[in-house]
FITORLUM-288640 format. One record per atom (N, C-alpha, C): residue number from 1; residue in three letters; x, y, z. Coordinates in Angstrom, 1 decimal. Layout:
N
{NUM; "ALA"; {X; Y; Z}}
...
//
This chain:
104
{1; "MET"; {-5.1; 7.7; 14.3}}
{1; "MET"; {-5.0; 7.0; 14.6}}
{1; "MET"; {-4.6; 5.7; 14.2}}
{2; "ALA"; {-5.4; 5.6; 12.5}}
{2; "ALA"; {-5.1; 4.5; 11.9}}
{2; "ALA"; {-3.3; 4.8; 11.1}}
{3; "VAL"; {-2.8; 5.7; 10.8}}
{3; "VAL"; {-1.7; 5.8; 11.0}}
{3; "VAL"; {-0.6; 5.2; 11.6}}
{4; "VAL"; {-0.8; 5.3; 13.0}}
{4; "VAL"; {0.3; 4.7; 13.7}}
{4; "VAL"; {-0.6; 3.2; 14.6}}
{5; "HIS"; {-1.4; 2.8; 13.7}}
{5; "HIS"; {-2.1; 1.4; 14.2}}
{5; "HIS"; {-1.0; 0.6; 14.5}}
{6; "GLY"; {-1.2; -0.3; 15.7}}
{6; "GLY"; {0.0; -1.4; 16.6}}
{6; "GLY"; {1.4; -0.3; 17.0}}
{7; "ASP"; {2.1; -1.6; 17.0}}
{7; "ASP"; {3.3; -1.1; 17.8}}
{7; "ASP"; {5.0; -0.6; 16.6}}
{8; "GLY"; {4.3; -0.7; 15.4}}
{8; "GLY"; {5.2; -0.2; 14.3}}
{8; "GLY"; {6.0; -1.5; 13.8}}
{9; "LYS"; {6.2; -2.8; 14.9}}
{9; "LYS"; {6.8; -3.3; 14.4}}
{9; "LYS"; {5.9; -5.0; 13.6}}
{10; "VAL"; {5.0; -5.4; 14.5}}
{10; "VAL"; {3.9; -5.9; 14.0}}
{10; "VAL"; {2.4; -5.7; 14.2}}
{11; "ALA"; {1.8; -5.7; 13.3}}
{11; "ALA"; {0.4; -5.1; 13.6}}
{11; "ALA"; {-0.6; -6.2; 13.0}}
{12; "ALA"; {-1.5; -6.0; 13.7}}
{12; "ALA"; {-2.9; -6.8; 12.9}}
{12; "ALA"; {-3.2; -5.9; 12.0}}
{13; "PRO"; {-4.0; -6.7; 11.0}}
{13; "PRO"; {-4.3; -6.2; 9.7}}
{13; "PRO"; {-5.4; -4.9; 9.9}}
{14; "LEU"; {-5.5; -3.8; 9.3}}
{14; "LEU"; {-6.5; -2.8; 9.4}}
{14; "LEU"; {-6.9; -2.4; 8.2}}
{15; "LEU"; {-8.3; -2.2; 8.2}}
{15; "LEU"; {-9.3; -2.0; 7.5}}
{15; "LEU"; {-9.9; -0.9; 7.8}}
{16; "VAL"; {-9.5; 0.1; 6.7}}
{16; "VAL"; {-10.3; 1.7; 7.0}}
{16; "VAL"; {-11.0; 1.9; 5.5}}
{17; "ILE"; {-12.8; 2.3; 6.3}}
{17; "ILE"; {-13.8; 2.6; 5.4}}
{17; "ILE"; {-13.9; 3.8; 5.7}}
{18; "ALA"; {-14.4; 4.7; 4.7}}
{18; "ALA"; {-15.1; 6.0; 4.9}}
{18; "ALA"; {-15.5; 6.5; 4.1}}
{19; "GLY"; {-16.3; 7.5; 4.1}}
{19; "GLY"; {-17.1; 8.2; 2.6}}
{19; "GLY"; {-16.0; 9.2; 2.0}}
{20; "ALA"; {-16.6; 9.7; 0.7}}
{20; "ALA"; {-16.1; 10.4; 0.1}}
{20; "ALA"; {-15.6; 11.7; 0.4}}
{21; "GLY"; {-14.2; 11.7; 0.1}}
{21; "GLY"; {-13.8; 13.2; 0.7}}
{21; "GLY"; {-13.2; 13.5; 2.4}}
{22; "SER"; {-13.4; 11.9; 2.7}}
{22; "SER"; {-13.1; 12.3; 4.0}}
{22; "SER"; {-11.7; 11.9; 4.4}}
{23; "GLY"; {-10.5; 11.9; 3.4}}
{23; "GLY"; {-9.2; 11.7; 3.6}}
{23; "GLY"; {-8.8; 10.2; 3.6}}
{24; "LYS"; {-9.4; 9.4; 2.7}}
{24; "LYS"; {-8.9; 8.0; 3.0}}
{24; "LYS"; {-7.8; 8.1; 2.2}}
{25; "THR"; {-7.7; 8.3; 0.9}}
{25; "THR"; {-6.3; 8.5; 0.4}}
{25; "THR"; {-5.1; 8.8; 1.3}}
{26; "ASN"; {-5.0; 10.3; 1.5}}
{26; "ASN"; {-4.2; 10.8; 2.5}}
{26; "ASN"; {-3.7; 9.8; 3.8}}
{27; "THR"; {-4.6; 9.1; 4.7}}
{27; "THR"; {-4.7; 8.5; 5.5}}
{27; "THR"; {-4.0; 7.3; 5.1}}
{28; "LEU"; {-4.6; 6.6; 4.1}}
{28; "LEU"; {-3.7; 5.3; 3.8}}
{28; "LEU"; {-2.2; 5.4; 3.0}}
{29; "ALA"; {-2.0; 6.7; 2.4}}
{29; "ALA"; {-1.0; 6.8; 2.1}}
{29; "ALA"; {0.3; 7.0; 3.5}}
{30; "HIS"; {-0.2; 7.7; 4.3}}
{30; "HIS"; {0.8; 8.1; 5.6}}
{30; "HIS"; {0.8; 6.5; 6.1}}
{31; "ARG"; {-0.2; 5.9; 6.3}}
{31; "ARG"; {0.0; 4.6; 7.0}}
{31; "ARG"; {0.9; 3.6; 6.4}}
{32; "VAL"; {1.2; 3.6; 5.1}}
{32; "VAL"; {2.2; 2.9; 4.3}}
{32; "VAL"; {3.3; 3.0; 4.7}}
{33; "ALA"; {3.4; 4.9; 4.5}}
{33; "ALA"; {4.4; 5.5; 4.4}}
{33; "ALA"; {5.4; 5.0; 6.1}}
{34; "HIS"; {4.5; 5.1; 6.9}}
{34; "HIS"; {4.8; 4.9; 8.4}}
{34; "HIS"; {5.1; 3.3; 8.5}}
{35; "LEU"; {4.4; 2.6; 7.9}}
{35; "LEU"; {5.2; 0.9; 8.2}}
{35; "LEU"; {6.5; 0.9; 7.4}}
{36; "ILE"; {6.6; 1.6; 6.3}}
{36; "ILE"; {7.8; 1.8; 5.4}}
{36; "ILE"; {9.1; 2.0; 6.2}}
{37; "VAL"; {8.8; 3.4; 7.2}}
{37; "VAL"; {9.6; 3.9; 7.8}}
{37; "VAL"; {10.0; 3.2; 8.6}}
{38; "LYS"; {8.9; 2.8; 9.4}}
{38; "LYS"; {9.5; 1.6; 10.9}}
{38; "LYS"; {10.2; 0.4; 10.1}}
{39; "GLY"; {10.3; 0.1; 9.2}}
{39; "GLY"; {11.0; -1.4; 8.8}}
{39; "GLY"; {10.3; -2.0; 8.1}}
{40; "ALA"; {8.6; -2.2; 7.8}}
{40; "ALA"; {8.4; -3.1; 7.1}}
{40; "ALA"; {8.4; -3.4; 5.4}}
{41; "ASP"; {8.7; -4.4; 4.8}}
{41; "ASP"; {9.0; -4.6; 3.5}}
{41; "ASP"; {7.7; -4.3; 2.6}}
{42; "PRO"; {8.1; -3.3; 1.9}}
{42; "PRO"; {6.9; -2.9; 0.9}}
{42; "PRO"; {6.3; -3.8; 0.2}}
{43; "ARG"; {7.5; -5.0; -0.4}}
{43; "ARG"; {6.4; -6.0; -1.2}}
{43; "ARG"; {5.7; -6.7; -0.6}}
{44; "ARG"; {5.2; -6.8; 0.7}}
{44; "ARG"; {4.6; -7.5; 1.6}}
{44; "ARG"; {3.4; -6.8; 2.1}}
{45; "ILE"; {3.2; -5.5; 1.3}}
{45; "ILE"; {1.8; -4.1; 1.7}}
{45; "ILE"; {1.2; -4.6; 0.6}}
{46; "LEU"; {-0.2; -4.9; 0.9}}
{46; "LEU"; {-1.4; -4.8; 0.2}}
{46; "LEU"; {-1.8; -3.9; 0.0}}
{47; "LEU"; {-1.8; -2.7; -1.1}}
{47; "LEU"; {-2.3; -1.4; -0.9}}
{47; "LEU"; {-3.5; -1.3; -1.9}}
{48; "MET"; {-4.6; -1.5; -2.1}}
{48; "MET"; {-6.0; -1.6; -2.5}}
{48; "MET"; {-7.0; -0.7; -2.7}}
{49; "THR"; {-7.6; -0.5; -4.0}}
{49; "THR"; {-8.6; 0.4; -3.9}}
{49; "THR"; {-9.2; 0.1; -5.3}}
{50; "PHE"; {-10.4; 1.1; -5.8}}
{50; "PHE"; {-11.3; 0.5; -6.9}}
{50; "PHE"; {-10.6; 1.1; -8.3}}
{51; "SER"; {-10.0; 1.8; -8.3}}
{51; "SER"; {-9.4; 2.4; -9.4}}
{51; "SER"; {-8.4; 2.5; -9.6}}
{52; "ARG"; {-7.5; 2.4; -11.0}}
{52; "ARG"; {-5.9; 2.2; -11.1}}
{52; "ARG"; {-5.7; 3.9; -10.5}}
{53; "ARG"; {-6.4; 4.7; -11.3}}
{53; "ARG"; {-5.8; 6.1; -10.9}}
{53; "ARG"; {-5.7; 6.1; -9.5}}
{54; "ALA"; {-6.7; 6.2; -8.4}}
{54; "ALA"; {-6.6; 6.1; -6.9}}
{54; "ALA"; {-5.1; 5.3; -6.7}}
{55; "ALA"; {-4.9; 4.2; -7.0}}
{55; "ALA"; {-4.2; 3.3; -6.7}}
{55; "ALA"; {-2.6; 3.6; -7.1}}
{56; "ALA"; {-2.8; 4.4; -8.3}}
{56; "ALA"; {-1.6; 5.1; -8.7}}
{56; "ALA"; {-1.0; 6.5; -7.6}}
{57; "GLU"; {-2.2; 7.1; -7.7}}
{57; "GLU"; {-1.6; 8.4; -6.5}}
{57; "GLU"; {-1.5; 7.7; -5.3}}
{58; "MET"; {-2.3; 6.7; -4.4}}
{58; "MET"; {-1.8; 6.3; -3.2}}
{58; "MET"; {-0.1; 6.0; -3.4}}
{59; "ALA"; {0.2; 5.2; -4.4}}
{59; "ALA"; {1.7; 4.6; -4.5}}
{59; "ALA"; {2.6; 5.7; -4.8}}
{60; "LYS"; {1.9; 7.0; -5.3}}
{60; "LYS"; {2.7; 8.0; -5.4}}
{60; "LYS"; {3.0; 8.9; -4.1}}
{61; "ARG"; {1.8; 9.0; -3.4}}
{61; "ARG"; {2.0; 9.8; -2.0}}
{61; "ARG"; {2.9; 9.1; -1.1}}
{62; "VAL"; {2.6; 7.6; -1.3}}
{62; "VAL"; {3.4; 6.8; -0.2}}
{62; "VAL"; {5.0; 6.5; -0.6}}
{63; "GLU"; {5.3; 7.3; -1.4}}
{63; "GLU"; {7.1; 7.4; -2.1}}
{63; "GLU"; {7.5; 8.6; -1.6}}
{64; "ARG"; {6.5; 9.6; -1.6}}
{64; "ARG"; {6.9; 11.1; -1.7}}
{64; "ARG"; {7.0; 11.2; 0.0}}
{65; "ILE"; {5.8; 10.8; 0.8}}
{65; "ILE"; {6.0; 10.8; 2.4}}
{65; "ILE"; {7.2; 9.8; 3.0}}
{66; "ALA"; {6.8; 8.9; 2.5}}
{66; "ALA"; {8.4; 8.3; 2.9}}
{66; "ALA"; {9.7; 8.7; 2.5}}
{67; "GLY"; {9.6; 9.3; 1.5}}
{67; "GLY"; {11.0; 10.3; 0.8}}
{67; "GLY"; {11.2; 11.3; 1.9}}
{68; "GLU"; {10.5; 12.0; 2.0}}
{68; "GLU"; {10.8; 12.6; 3.1}}
{68; "GLU"; {11.1; 12.9; 4.2}}
{69; "VAL"; {11.0; 11.4; 4.6}}
{69; "VAL"; {11.7; 10.7; 5.9}}
{69; "VAL"; {12.9; 10.5; 5.9}}
{70; "LEU"; {13.0; 9.3; 4.9}}
{70; "LEU"; {14.4; 8.7; 4.6}}
{70; "LEU"; {15.1; 9.3; 3.5}}
{71; "GLY"; {14.9; 10.3; 2.8}}
{71; "GLY"; {15.9; 11.2; 2.3}}
{71; "GLY"; {16.4; 10.1; 1.1}}
{72; "ARG"; {17.6; 10.3; 0.7}}
{72; "ARG"; {18.5; 9.2; -0.2}}
{72; "ARG"; {18.1; 7.7; -0.1}}
{73; "ASP"; {17.6; 6.8; 1.2}}
{73; "ASP"; {17.1; 5.6; 1.2}}
{73; "ASP"; {15.8; 5.2; 1.0}}
{74; "ALA"; {15.1; 6.2; 0.4}}
{74; "ALA"; {13.7; 6.5; -0.3}}
{74; "ALA"; {14.0; 5.4; -1.7}}
{75; "ALA"; {14.7; 5.3; -2.4}}
{75; "ALA"; {15.1; 4.6; -3.8}}
{75; "ALA"; {14.7; 3.5; -3.8}}
{76; "ILE"; {14.2; 2.7; -2.6}}
{76; "ILE"; {14.4; 1.6; -2.6}}
{76; "ILE"; {12.6; 1.2; -2.7}}
{77; "ILE"; {11.6; 2.3; -2.2}}
{77; "ILE"; {10.4; 2.1; -2.6}}
{77; "ILE"; {9.9; 2.4; -3.9}}
{78; "ALA"; {10.8; 2.8; -4.7}}
{78; "ALA"; {10.2; 3.4; -6.3}}
{78; "ALA"; {9.5; 2.1; -6.5}}
{79; "ASP"; {9.8; 1.3; -6.9}}
{79; "ASP"; {9.2; -0.4; -7.6}}
{79; "ASP"; {8.9; -1.5; -6.6}}
{80; "ALA"; {9.3; -1.4; -5.2}}
{80; "ALA"; {8.8; -2.2; -4.3}}
{80; "ALA"; {7.4; -2.1; -3.9}}
{81; "LEU"; {6.6; -1.3; -4.1}}
{81; "LEU"; {4.9; -1.4; -3.8}}
{81; "LEU"; {4.5; -2.4; -4.9}}
{82; "SER"; {5.0; -3.4; -5.0}}
{82; "SER"; {4.4; -4.5; -6.1}}
{82; "SER"; {3.0; -4.8; -5.8}}
{83; "TRP"; {2.3; -4.6; -4.6}}
{83; "TRP"; {0.8; -5.3; -4.4}}
{83; "TRP"; {0.3; -3.6; -3.9}}
{84; "ALA"; {0.6; -2.7; -5.2}}
{84; "ALA"; {-0.5; -1.8; -5.1}}
{84; "ALA"; {-1.4; -1.8; -6.3}}
{85; "GLY"; {-2.6; -1.7; -5.9}}
{85; "GLY"; {-3.5; -1.4; -7.4}}
{85; "GLY"; {-5.1; -1.8; -7.2}}
{86; "SER"; {-5.5; -1.5; -7.9}}
{86; "SER"; {-7.0; -1.8; -8.1}}
{86; "SER"; {-7.6; -2.8; -7.2}}
{87; "PHE"; {-8.5; -3.0; -7.1}}
{87; "PHE"; {-9.5; -4.8; -6.4}}
{87; "PHE"; {-9.6; -5.4; -7.9}}
{88; "HIS"; {-9.5; -5.0; -9.2}}
{88; "HIS"; {-9.6; -5.8; -9.9}}
{88; "HIS"; {-8.7; -6.3; -10.8}}
{89; "GLY"; {-7.6; -4.9; -10.7}}
{89; "GLY"; {-6.0; -5.7; -11.1}}
{89; "GLY"; {-5.5; -6.7; -10.1}}
{90; "ILE"; {-5.3; -6.4; -8.9}}
{90; "ILE"; {-5.0; -7.4; -7.9}}
{90; "ILE"; {-5.6; -8.5; -8.3}}
{91; "GLY"; {-6.9; -8.7; -8.5}}
{91; "GLY"; {-7.4; -10.1; -8.8}}
{91; "GLY"; {-6.8; -10.9; -10.0}}
{92; "GLU"; {-6.8; -9.6; -10.9}}
{92; "GLU"; {-6.4; -10.6; -12.2}}
{92; "GLU"; {-5.2; -11.0; -12.0}}
{93; "ARG"; {-4.0; -10.1; -11.2}}
{93; "ARG"; {-2.9; -10.8; -11.1}}
{93; "ARG"; {-2.9; -11.9; -10.0}}
{94; "LEU"; {-3.4; -12.1; -9.3}}
{94; "LEU"; {-3.5; -13.5; -8.7}}
{94; "LEU"; {-4.3; -14.4; -9.3}}
{95; "LEU"; {-4.9; -14.6; -10.3}}
{95; "LEU"; {-5.4; -15.5; -11.0}}
{95; "LEU"; {-4.6; -15.6; -12.0}}
{96; "ARG"; {-3.8; -14.8; -12.6}}
{96; "ARG"; {-2.6; -15.3; -13.8}}
{96; "ARG"; {-1.6; -15.8; -12.9}}
{97; "ASP"; {-1.1; -15.7; -11.8}}
{97; "ASP"; {0.1; -16.1; -11.1}}
{97; "ASP"; {-0.3; -17.7; -10.5}}
{98; "TYR"; {-1.7; -18.0; -10.3}}
{98; "TYR"; {-1.7; -19.1; -9.2}}
{98; "TYR"; {-3.6; -20.0; -10.5}}
{99; "ALA"; {-3.3; -19.2; -11.9}}
{99; "ALA"; {-4.2; -20.3; -12.6}}
{99; "ALA"; {-3.9; -21.6; -13.1}}
{100; "GLU"; {-2.7; -21.9; -12.7}}
{100; "GLU"; {-2.7; -23.7; -12.6}}
{100; "GLU"; {-2.7; -24.3; -11.6}}
{101; "GLN"; {-2.5; -23.5; -10.7}}
{101; "GLN"; {-2.8; -24.1; -9.4}}
{101; "GLN"; {-4.0; -24.6; -8.8}}
{102; "ILE"; {-4.9; -23.4; -9.8}}
{102; "ILE"; {-6.4; -23.6; -9.7}}
{102; "ILE"; {-7.1; -24.4; -10.4}}
{103; "GLY"; {-6.6; -24.6; -11.2}}
{103; "GLY"; {-7.0; -25.2; -12.5}}
{103; "GLY"; {-7.5; -24.5; -13.9}}
{104; "LEU"; {-7.0; -23.4; -13.8}}
{104; "LEU"; {-7.6; -22.9; -14.7}}
{104; "LEU"; {-6.6; -22.5; -15.9}}
//
């Protein structure tokens, strides 16, 4: 259900919380790939987890899954998931990007 949440064009944000070994990574990778295949801009998708390794794995899976559907057009995904990362990595990026505006 989480993979096809919404109408494929505009959907409310979706939070997926589940225990270890329940298939969260696979579900999230399929969800993001589904959004991209349906036309979502991958640069506007926040894909966040708690470790760099898990984030890299999810991004790799998204590229593979979307690539299976899009074929040659999947090249756009390679660097487009710019907001995929760990909780701390994304927080650091936001602080660096907006440090001056928030007085740091």
